[in-house]
N, CA, C and O atoms as CSV, one atom per row, in Angstrom:
chain,resi,resn,atom,element,x,y,z
A,1,UNK,N,N,0.828,-1.263,0.052
A,1,UNK,CA,C,-0.001,-0.030,0.080
A,1,UNK,C,C,0.827,1.207,0.072
A,1,UNK,O,O,0.629,2.067,-0.786
A,2,UNK,N,N,1.639,1.323,0.878
A,2,UNK,CA,C,2.797,2.561,1.020
A,2,UNK,C,C,3.370,2.630,-0.449
A,2,UNK,O,O,3.233,3.643,-1.135
A,3,UNK,N,N,4.027,1.486,-0.899
A,3,UNK,CA,C,4.464,1.881,-2.390
A,3,UNK,C,C,3.474,2.326,-3.549
A,3,UNK,O,O,3.932,3.050,-4.433
A,4,UNK,N,N,2.393,2.008,-3.587
A,4,UNK,CA,C,1.479,2.724,-4.293
A,4,UNK,C,C,1.425,4.180,-4.219
A,4,UNK,O,O,1.536,4.919,-5.197
A,5,UNK,N,N,1.232,4.595,-2.895
A,5,UNK,CA,C,1.120,5.798,-2.356
A,5,UNK,C,C,2.516,6.806,-3.119
A,5,UNK,O,O,2.337,7.833,-3.774
A,6,UNK,N,N,3.624,6.285,-2.864
A,6,UNK,CA,C,4.690,6.749,-3.097
A,6,UNK,C,C,4.626,6.736,-4.680
A,6,UNK,O,O,5.239,7.689,-5.161
A,7,UNK,N,N,4.096,5.977,-5.520
A,7,UNK,CA,C,4.161,5.877,-6.799
A,7,UNK,C,C,2.892,7.055,-7.429
A,7,UNK,O,O,3.008,7.866,-8.347
A,8,UNK,N,N,1.892,6.814,-6.686
A,8,UNK,CA,C,1.098,8.235,-7.143
A,8,UNK,C,C,1.613,9.460,-6.616
A,8,UNK,O,O,1.414,10.520,-7.209
A,9,UNK,N,N,2.419,9.384,-5.288
A,9,UNK,CA,C,2.741,10.957,-5.434
A,9,UNK,C,C,3.886,11.534,-6.443
A,9,UNK,O,O,4.080,12.715,-6.732
A,10,UNK,N,N,4.543,10.460,-6.868
A,10,UNK,CA,C,5.691,10.940,-7.963
A,10,UNK,C,C,5.047,11.059,-9.105
A,10,UNK,O,O,5.745,11.501,-10.018
A,11,UNK,N,N,3.384,10.687,-9.501
A,11,UNK,CA,C,2.608,10.977,-10.495
A,11,UNK,C,C,2.505,12.392,-10.550
A,11,UNK,O,O,2.806,13.180,-11.447
A,12,UNK,N,N,1.938,12.594,-9.224
A,12,UNK,CA,C,1.590,14.136,-8.699
A,12,UNK,C,C,2.584,15.090,-8.910
A,12,UNK,O,O,2.222,16.198,-9.307
A,13,UNK,N,N,3.946,14.840,-8.693
A,13,UNK,CA,C,5.228,15.619,-8.661
A,13,UNK,C,C,5.205,15.967,-9.951
A,13,UNK,O,O,5.010,17.073,-10.454
A,14,UNK,N,N,5.500,14.555,-10.620
A,14,UNK,CA,C,6.041,14.764,-12.357
A,14,UNK,C,C,4.828,15.808,-13.294
A,14,UNK,O,O,5.212,16.683,-14.071
A,15,UNK,N,N,3.630,15.563,-13.081
A,15,UNK,CA,C,2.757,16.310,-13.479
A,15,UNK,C,C,2.610,17.760,-12.891
A,15,UNK,O,O,2.151,18.545,-13.721
A,16,UNK,N,N,2.851,18.236,-11.822
A,16,UNK,CA,C,2.906,19.269,-11.090
A,16,UNK,C,C,4.317,19.972,-11.936
A,16,UNK,O,O,4.298,21.188,-12.127
A,17,UNK,N,N,5.144,19.408,-12.271
A,17,UNK,CA,C,6.451,19.905,-12.646
A,17,UNK,C,C,6.091,20.114,-14.028
A,17,UNK,O,O,6.495,21.143,-14.569
A,18,UNK,N,N,5.322,19.208,-14.745
A,18,UNK,CA,C,4.998,19.539,-16.070
A,18,UNK,C,C,4.187,21.170,-16.345
A,18,UNK,O,O,4.465,22.019,-17.193
A,19,UNK,N,N,3.358,21.183,-15.519
A,19,UNK,CA,C,2.277,22.105,-15.327
A,19,UNK,C,C,3.038,23.597,-15.307
A,19,UNK,O,O,2.882,24.660,-15.908
A,20,UNK,N,N,3.966,23.074,-14.258
A,20,UNK,CA,C,4.696,24.602,-13.746
A,20,UNK,C,C,5.485,25.046,-14.620
A,20,UNK,O,O,5.730,26.250,-14.680
A,21,UNK,N,N,6.060,24.105,-15.511
A,21,UNK,CA,C,7.361,24.306,-16.497
A,21,UNK,C,C,6.796,25.072,-17.848
A,21,UNK,O,O,7.225,25.990,-18.547
A,22,UNK,N,N,5.624,24.239,-17.865
A,22,UNK,CA,C,4.822,24.836,-19.265
A,22,UNK,C,C,4.221,26.344,-19.088
A,22,UNK,O,O,4.128,27.078,-20.073
A,23,UNK,N,N,3.769,26.823,-17.639
A,23,UNK,CA,C,3.429,28.076,-17.404
A,23,UNK,C,C,4.729,28.810,-17.424
A,23,UNK,O,O,4.782,29.791,-18.166
A,24,UNK,N,N,5.498,28.579,-16.916
A,24,UNK,CA,C,6.980,29.202,-17.001
A,24,UNK,C,C,7.316,29.764,-18.517
A,24,UNK,O,O,7.530,30.905,-18.926
A,25,UNK,N,N,7.272,28.525,-19.154
A,25,UNK,CA,C,7.422,28.991,-20.504
A,25,UNK,C,C,7.020,29.981,-21.569
A,25,UNK,O,O,7.576,30.484,-22.545
A,26,UNK,N,N,5.220,30.105,-20.701
A,26,UNK,CA,C,4.655,31.133,-21.443
A,26,UNK,C,C,5.086,32.457,-20.960
A,26,UNK,O,O,5.451,33.400,-21.663
A,27,UNK,N,N,5.000,32.415,-19.662
A,27,UNK,CA,C,5.799,33.626,-19.078
A,27,UNK,C,C,7.304,34.070,-19.954
A,27,UNK,O,O,7.532,35.235,-20.283
A,28,UNK,N,N,7.883,33.363,-20.134
A,28,UNK,CA,C,9.026,33.630,-21.109
A,28,UNK,C,C,9.023,34.026,-22.423
A,28,UNK,O,O,9.808,34.772,-23.009
A,29,UNK,N,N,7.955,33.385,-22.861
A,29,UNK,CA,C,7.529,33.813,-24.160
A,29,UNK,C,C,6.985,35.221,-24.295
A,29,UNK,O,O,7.385,36.038,-25.125
A,30,UNK,N,N,6.148,35.397,-23.505
A,30,UNK,CA,C,5.684,36.733,-23.226
A,30,UNK,C,C,6.576,37.998,-23.178
A,30,UNK,O,O,6.278,39.168,-23.417
A,31,UNK,N,N,7.922,37.364,-22.752
A,31,UNK,CA,C,8.874,38.417,-22.589
A,31,UNK,C,C,10.055,38.253,-23.774
A,31,UNK,O,O,11.236,38.584,-23.665
A,32,UNK,N,N,9.284,37.544,-25.134
A,32,UNK,CA,C,10.440,37.496,-25.927
A,32,UNK,C,C,11.548,36.591,-25.868
A,32,UNK,O,O,12.325,36.452,-26.812
A,33,UNK,N,N,11.662,35.823,-24.522
A,33,UNK,CA,C,12.694,34.700,-24.350
A,33,UNK,C,C,12.820,33.379,-24.893
A,33,UNK,O,O,12.831,32.481,-24.051
A,34,UNK,N,N,12.927,33.009,-26.216
A,34,UNK,CA,C,12.446,32.342,-26.724
A,34,UNK,C,C,13.533,30.882,-26.773
A,34,UNK,O,O,13.315,29.773,-27.261
A,35,UNK,N,N,14.329,31.233,-26.305
A,35,UNK,CA,C,15.494,30.030,-26.010
A,35,UNK,C,C,15.046,29.534,-24.688
A,35,UNK,O,O,14.959,28.337,-24.412
A,36,UNK,N,N,14.676,30.823,-23.622
A,36,UNK,CA,C,14.130,30.042,-22.248
A,36,UNK,C,C,12.884,29.247,-21.944
A,36,UNK,O,O,12.666,28.460,-21.023
A,37,UNK,N,N,11.914,29.750,-23.211
A,37,UNK,CA,C,10.638,29.278,-23.285
A,37,UNK,C,C,10.661,28.338,-23.859
A,37,UNK,O,O,9.683,27.640,-23.592
A,38,UNK,N,N,11.657,27.693,-24.936
A,38,UNK,CA,C,11.614,26.467,-25.659
A,38,UNK,C,C,12.324,25.458,-24.486
A,38,UNK,O,O,11.814,24.343,-24.372
A,39,UNK,N,N,13.436,25.784,-23.640
A,39,UNK,CA,C,13.934,24.890,-22.827
A,39,UNK,C,C,12.958,24.545,-21.666
A,39,UNK,O,O,12.946,23.463,-21.079
A,40,UNK,N,N,12.089,25.669,-21.391
A,40,UNK,CA,C,10.928,25.227,-20.351
A,40,UNK,C,C,9.837,24.229,-21.145
A,40,UNK,O,O,9.566,23.059,-20.879
A,41,UNK,N,N,9.464,24.828,-21.891
A,41,UNK,CA,C,8.605,24.069,-22.656
A,41,UNK,C,C,9.127,22.342,-22.938
A,41,UNK,O,O,8.296,21.439,-22.837
A,42,UNK,N,N,10.664,22.039,-23.313
A,42,UNK,CA,C,11.070,20.598,-23.386
A,42,UNK,C,C,10.882,20.148,-21.904
A,42,UNK,O,O,10.293,19.078,-21.749
A,43,UNK,N,N,11.276,20.775,-20.865
A,43,UNK,CA,C,11.225,20.446,-19.501
A,43,UNK,C,C,9.993,19.870,-19.046
A,43,UNK,O,O,9.963,18.829,-18.389
A,44,UNK,N,N,8.935,20.551,-19.394
A,44,UNK,CA,C,7.359,20.355,-19.484
A,44,UNK,C,C,6.933,18.804,-20.140
A,44,UNK,O,O,6.267,17.933,-19.579
A,45,UNK,N,N,7.451,18.771,-21.299
A,45,UNK,CA,C,7.308,17.498,-21.938
A,45,UNK,C,C,8.025,16.337,-21.419
A,45,UNK,O,O,7.478,15.235,-21.450
A,46,UNK,N,N,9.409,16.511,-20.859
A,46,UNK,CA,C,10.229,15.412,-19.895
A,46,UNK,C,C,9.065,15.033,-18.933
A,46,UNK,O,O,8.511,13.936,-19.005
A,47,UNK,N,N,8.659,16.151,-17.878
A,47,UNK,CA,C,8.117,15.833,-16.850
A,47,UNK,C,C,6.747,14.945,-17.130
A,47,UNK,O,O,6.282,14.013,-16.474
A,48,UNK,N,N,6.290,15.550,-18.295
A,48,UNK,CA,C,4.853,14.803,-18.617
A,48,UNK,C,C,4.984,13.191,-19.304
A,48,UNK,O,O,4.094,12.349,-19.424
A,49,UNK,N,N,6.116,13.133,-19.611
A,49,UNK,CA,C,6.699,11.818,-20.221
A,49,UNK,C,C,7.066,11.031,-19.096
A,49,UNK,O,O,7.046,9.824,-19.333
A,50,UNK,N,N,7.382,11.340,-17.990
A,50,UNK,CA,C,7.849,10.696,-16.652
A,50,UNK,C,C,6.375,10.326,-15.953
A,50,UNK,O,O,6.077,9.154,-15.721
A,51,UNK,N,N,5.723,11.144,-15.725
A,51,UNK,CA,C,4.276,11.028,-15.295
A,51,UNK,C,C,3.442,9.881,-15.917
A,51,UNK,O,O,2.738,9.046,-15.350
A,52,UNK,N,N,3.714,10.064,-17.277
A,52,UNK,CA,C,2.452,9.270,-18.383
A,52,UNK,C,C,3.273,7.853,-18.076
A,52,UNK,O,O,2.533,6.871,-18.136
A,53,UNK,N,N,4.322,7.634,-17.837
A,53,UNK,CA,C,5.128,6.082,-17.833
A,53,UNK,C,C,4.635,5.652,-16.051
A,53,UNK,O,O,4.393,4.486,-15.739
A,54,UNK,N,N,4.581,6.476,-15.336
A,54,UNK,CA,C,4.369,5.807,-14.050
A,54,UNK,C,C,2.564,5.508,-14.539
A,54,UNK,O,O,2.070,4.391,-14.386
A,55,UNK,N,N,1.909,6.464,-15.013
A,55,UNK,CA,C,0.521,6.190,-15.191
A,55,UNK,C,C,0.185,4.878,-16.068
A,55,UNK,O,O,-0.790,4.133,-15.965
A,56,UNK,N,N,1.152,4.819,-16.862
A,56,UNK,CA,C,1.142,3.284,-17.781
A,56,UNK,C,C,1.349,2.453,-17.051
A,56,UNK,O,O,0.467,1.596,-17.003
A,57,UNK,N,N,2.371,2.291,-16.277
A,57,UNK,CA,C,3.034,1.183,-15.058
A,57,UNK,C,C,1.666,0.791,-14.029
A,57,UNK,O,O,1.606,-0.350,-13.572
A,58,UNK,N,N,0.799,1.603,-13.764
A,58,UNK,CA,C,-0.221,1.627,-12.917
A,58,UNK,C,C,-1.275,0.968,-13.787
A,58,UNK,O,O,-1.876,0.043,-13.240
A,59,UNK,N,N,-1.581,1.230,-14.901
A,59,UNK,CA,C,-2.662,0.798,-15.612
A,59,UNK,C,C,-2.221,-0.832,-16.043
A,59,UNK,O,O,-3.057,-1.700,-16.292
A,60,UNK,N,N,-0.895,-1.020,-16.069
A,60,UNK,CA,C,-0.479,-2.368,-16.445
A,60,UNK,C,C,-0.335,-3.122,-14.999
A,60,UNK,O,O,-0.353,-4.348,-14.895
A,61,UNK,N,N,-0.262,-2.670,-14.449
A,61,UNK,CA,C,-0.311,-3.443,-12.941
A,61,UNK,C,C,-1.893,-3.775,-12.621
A,61,UNK,O,O,-2.246,-4.907,-12.290
A,62,UNK,N,N,-2.694,-2.808,-12.738
A,62,UNK,CA,C,-4.132,-3.323,-12.475
A,62,UNK,C,C,-4.747,-4.291,-13.519
A,62,UNK,O,O,-5.744,-4.917,-13.158
A,63,UNK,N,N,-4.248,-4.493,-14.820
A,63,UNK,CA,C,-4.360,-5.477,-15.864
A,63,UNK,C,C,-5.950,-5.351,-16.242
A,63,UNK,O,O,-6.565,-6.269,-16.786
A,64,UNK,N,N,-6.529,-4.108,-15.886
A,64,UNK,CA,C,-8.035,-3.851,-16.467
A,64,UNK,C,C,-8.738,-4.703,-15.410
A,64,UNK,O,O,-9.830,-5.099,-15.818
A,65,UNK,N,N,-8.456,-5.072,-14.261
A,65,UNK,CA,C,-9.283,-6.279,-13.189
A,65,UNK,C,C,-9.631,-5.689,-11.746
A,65,UNK,O,O,-10.219,-6.350,-10.890
A,66,UNK,N,N,-9.211,-4.391,-11.572
A,66,UNK,CA,C,-9.446,-3.832,-10.475
A,66,UNK,C,C,-8.349,-4.077,-9.427
A,66,UNK,O,O,-8.626,-3.978,-8.232
A,67,UNK,N,N,-7.305,-4.343,-9.775
A,67,UNK,CA,C,-6.140,-4.944,-8.437
A,67,UNK,C,C,-5.806,-3.578,-7.842
A,67,UNK,O,O,-5.300,-3.582,-6.719
A,68,UNK,N,N,-6.012,-2.470,-8.418
A,68,UNK,CA,C,-5.528,-1.420,-7.837
A,68,UNK,C,C,-6.593,-0.711,-7.392
A,68,UNK,O,O,-7.274,-0.198,-8.280
A,69,UNK,N,N,-6.971,-0.514,-6.149
A,69,UNK,CA,C,-7.791,0.220,-5.460
A,69,UNK,C,C,-7.829,1.386,-6.180
A,69,UNK,O,O,-6.771,1.861,-6.593
A,70,UNK,N,N,-9.096,2.036,-6.443
A,70,UNK,CA,C,-9.065,3.571,-6.870
A,70,UNK,C,C,-9.529,4.443,-5.755
A,70,UNK,O,O,-10.687,4.441,-5.336
A,71,UNK,N,N,-8.449,5.279,-5.242
A,71,UNK,CA,C,-8.747,6.175,-4.114
A,71,UNK,C,C,-8.702,7.620,-4.677
A,71,UNK,O,O,-8.507,8.017,-5.826
A,72,UNK,N,N,-8.931,8.259,-3.566
A,72,UNK,CA,C,-9.550,9.948,-3.972
A,72,UNK,C,C,-7.841,10.575,-4.286
A,72,UNK,O,O,-7.777,11.595,-4.972
A,73,UNK,N,N,-6.873,10.123,-3.919
A,73,UNK,CA,C,-5.536,10.476,-4.232
A,73,UNK,C,C,-4.913,10.020,-5.517
A,73,UNK,O,O,-3.908,10.474,-6.063
A,74,UNK,N,N,-5.796,8.910,-5.953
A,74,UNK,CA,C,-5.161,8.342,-7.252
A,74,UNK,C,C,-5.758,8.748,-8.334
A,74,UNK,O,O,-5.202,8.688,-9.430
A,75,UNK,N,N,-7.245,9.321,-8.124
A,75,UNK,CA,C,-7.876,10.234,-9.064
A,75,UNK,C,C,-7.352,11.752,-9.127
A,75,UNK,O,O,-7.597,12.474,-10.093
A,76,UNK,N,N,-6.693,12.125,-8.140
A,76,UNK,CA,C,-6.169,13.363,-7.953
A,76,UNK,C,C,-5.007,13.455,-8.843
A,76,UNK,O,O,-4.811,14.342,-9.673
A,77,UNK,N,N,-4.295,12.496,-8.599
A,77,UNK,CA,C,-3.161,12.253,-9.685
A,77,UNK,C,C,-3.496,12.270,-11.049
A,77,UNK,O,O,-2.972,12.999,-11.890
A,78,UNK,N,N,-4.354,11.473,-11.237
A,78,UNK,CA,C,-4.615,11.630,-13.004
A,78,UNK,C,C,-5.277,13.103,-13.465
A,78,UNK,O,O,-4.996,13.640,-14.536
A,79,UNK,N,N,-6.295,13.721,-12.379
A,79,UNK,CA,C,-6.504,15.149,-12.675
A,79,UNK,C,C,-5.242,15.832,-12.923
A,79,UNK,O,O,-5.151,16.513,-13.944
A,80,UNK,N,N,-4.216,15.736,-12.090
A,80,UNK,CA,C,-2.896,16.510,-12.471
A,80,UNK,C,C,-2.120,16.111,-13.835
A,80,UNK,O,O,-1.511,16.864,-14.595
A,81,UNK,N,N,-2.271,15.019,-13.909
A,81,UNK,CA,C,-1.786,14.658,-15.282
A,81,UNK,C,C,-2.418,14.896,-16.462
A,81,UNK,O,O,-1.753,15.029,-17.489
A,82,UNK,N,N,-3.896,14.988,-16.471
A,82,UNK,CA,C,-4.361,15.346,-17.680
A,82,UNK,C,C,-4.427,16.950,-17.854
A,82,UNK,O,O,-4.430,17.492,-18.959
A,83,UNK,N,N,-4.477,17.614,-16.671
A,83,UNK,CA,C,-4.273,19.001,-16.495
A,83,UNK,C,C,-2.785,19.449,-17.139
A,83,UNK,O,O,-2.737,20.223,-18.095
A,84,UNK,N,N,-1.895,19.033,-16.684
A,84,UNK,CA,C,-0.621,19.214,-16.974
A,84,UNK,C,C,-0.420,18.639,-18.759
A,84,UNK,O,O,0.576,19.135,-19.287
A,85,UNK,N,N,-1.007,17.958,-19.411
A,85,UNK,CA,C,-0.777,17.379,-20.617
A,85,UNK,C,C,-1.613,18.520,-21.541
A,85,UNK,O,O,-1.104,18.927,-22.585
A,86,UNK,N,N,-2.858,18.984,-21.113
A,86,UNK,CA,C,-3.600,20.020,-21.781
A,86,UNK,C,C,-2.710,21.363,-21.686
A,86,UNK,O,O,-2.329,21.955,-22.695
A,87,UNK,N,N,-2.420,21.782,-20.384
A,87,UNK,CA,C,-1.704,22.803,-20.093
A,87,UNK,C,C,-0.470,22.798,-21.576
A,87,UNK,O,O,-0.455,23.583,-22.524
A,88,UNK,N,N,0.234,21.903,-21.367
A,88,UNK,CA,C,1.405,21.892,-22.055
A,88,UNK,C,C,0.946,22.021,-23.534
A,88,UNK,O,O,1.464,22.947,-24.158
A,89,UNK,N,N,0.205,21.369,-24.079
A,89,UNK,CA,C,-0.525,21.560,-25.303
A,89,UNK,C,C,-1.018,22.591,-26.077
A,89,UNK,O,O,-1.085,22.702,-27.301
A,90,UNK,N,N,-1.501,23.661,-24.781
A,90,UNK,CA,C,-2.036,24.946,-25.262
A,90,UNK,C,C,-0.869,26.038,-25.172
A,90,UNK,O,O,-0.706,27.003,-25.919
A,91,UNK,N,N,-0.194,25.698,-24.210
A,91,UNK,CA,C,0.846,26.789,-23.910
A,91,UNK,C,C,1.790,26.512,-25.353
A,91,UNK,O,O,2.172,27.503,-25.976
A,92,UNK,N,N,2.041,25.525,-25.705
A,92,UNK,CA,C,2.857,25.081,-27.061
A,92,UNK,C,C,2.206,25.954,-28.133
A,92,UNK,O,O,2.941,26.582,-28.895
A,93,UNK,N,N,0.803,26.041,-28.250
A,93,UNK,CA,C,0.379,26.779,-29.511
A,93,UNK,C,C,0.283,28.128,-29.063
A,93,UNK,O,O,0.342,28.948,-29.980
A,94,UNK,N,N,0.143,28.622,-27.841
A,94,UNK,CA,C,0.310,30.030,-27.669
A,94,UNK,C,C,1.682,30.833,-27.525
A,94,UNK,O,O,1.872,32.032,-27.321
A,95,UNK,N,N,2.568,29.783,-27.698
A,95,UNK,CA,C,3.934,30.312,-27.832
A,95,UNK,C,C,4.442,30.301,-29.274
A,95,UNK,O,O,5.499,30.832,-29.614
A,96,UNK,N,N,3.559,29.617,-30.146
A,96,UNK,CA,C,3.722,29.705,-31.636
A,96,UNK,C,C,3.232,30.671,-31.943
A,96,UNK,O,O,3.757,31.205,-32.920
A,97,UNK,N,N,1.980,31.420,-31.299
A,97,UNK,CA,C,1.411,32.417,-31.861
A,97,UNK,C,C,2.245,33.672,-31.331
A,97,UNK,O,O,2.463,34.599,-32.111
A,98,UNK,N,N,2.640,33.709,-30.227
A,98,UNK,CA,C,3.608,34.840,-29.531
A,98,UNK,C,C,4.702,34.960,-30.764
A,98,UNK,O,O,4.894,35.883,-31.556
A,99,UNK,N,N,5.222,33.920,-30.650
A,99,UNK,CA,C,6.400,34.244,-32.150
A,99,UNK,C,C,5.963,34.666,-33.296
A,99,UNK,O,O,6.699,35.472,-33.865
A,100,UNK,N,N,4.819,34.325,-33.911
A,100,UNK,CA,C,4.153,34.617,-35.111
A,100,UNK,C,C,3.732,36.340,-35.182
A,100,UNK,O,O,3.811,37.110,-36.139
A,101,UNK,N,N,3.348,36.539,-34.028
A,101,UNK,CA,C,2.949,38.120,-33.834
A,101,UNK,C,C,4.154,38.735,-33.754
A,101,UNK,O,O,4.351,39.720,-34.465
A,102,UNK,N,N,5.001,38.337,-33.017
A,102,UNK,CA,C,6.232,39.103,-33.155
A,102,UNK,C,C,7.110,39.257,-34.673
A,102,UNK,O,O,7.684,40.292,-35.011
A,103,UNK,N,N,7.074,38.248,-35.318
A,103,UNK,CA,C,7.670,38.291,-36.593
A,103,UNK,C,C,6.773,39.036,-37.559
A,103,UNK,O,O,7.321,39.558,-38.530
A,104,UNK,N,N,5.448,39.154,-37.414
A,104,UNK,CA,C,4.543,39.919,-37.869
A,104,UNK,C,C,4.944,41.222,-37.943
A,104,UNK,O,O,5.123,41.896,-38.957
A,105,UNK,N,N,5.122,41.645,-36.360
A,105,UNK,CA,C,5.336,43.042,-36.160
A,105,UNK,C,C,6.764,43.357,-36.319
A,105,UNK,O,O,6.996,44.536,-36.050
A,106,UNK,N,N,7.584,42.812,-36.600
A,106,UNK,CA,C,9.013,43.097,-37.009
A,106,UNK,C,C,9.102,43.368,-38.600
A,106,UNK,O,O,9.934,44.151,-39.058
A,107,UNK,N,N,8.291,42.746,-39.313
A,107,UNK,CA,C,7.961,42.521,-40.591
A,107,UNK,C,C,7.110,44.048,-40.984
A,107,UNK,O,O,7.419,44.631,-42.024
A,108,UNK,N,N,6.378,44.434,-40.360
A,108,UNK,CA,C,5.519,45.517,-40.671
A,108,UNK,C,C,6.388,46.566,-40.245
A,108,UNK,O,O,6.301,47.566,-40.956
A,109,UNK,N,N,7.276,46.650,-39.211
A,109,UNK,CA,C,8.334,47.873,-39.165
A,109,UNK,C,C,9.525,47.962,-39.932
A,109,UNK,O,O,10.419,48.767,-39.670
A,110,UNK,N,N,9.554,47.263,-40.747
A,110,UNK,CA,C,10.813,47.152,-41.677
A,110,UNK,C,C,10.677,47.770,-42.959
A,110,UNK,O,O,11.610,47.738,-43.762
């Protein structure tokens, strides 16, 4: 049981890191700090992949048979992961738009 709790906490930690890095990337993009934004977005992707590996391992251990009891903390961890993945996807699009707007602005001033 304690091993499951540790695994679920690791899932929450990685998902939280993914979301946090994605939001920091967006803040960097708003300041036109593209290198930092790219690095933070990559960090977000790495953290999300780690969280997804944990999720996949939990699904595999359950084998679709209810071997792992569903607890509130497990549902909470799943929420964190899904929100982090959605956040990263949206931030990636927003950063693309920020770059596009800056390029258009530069082209209009030349």
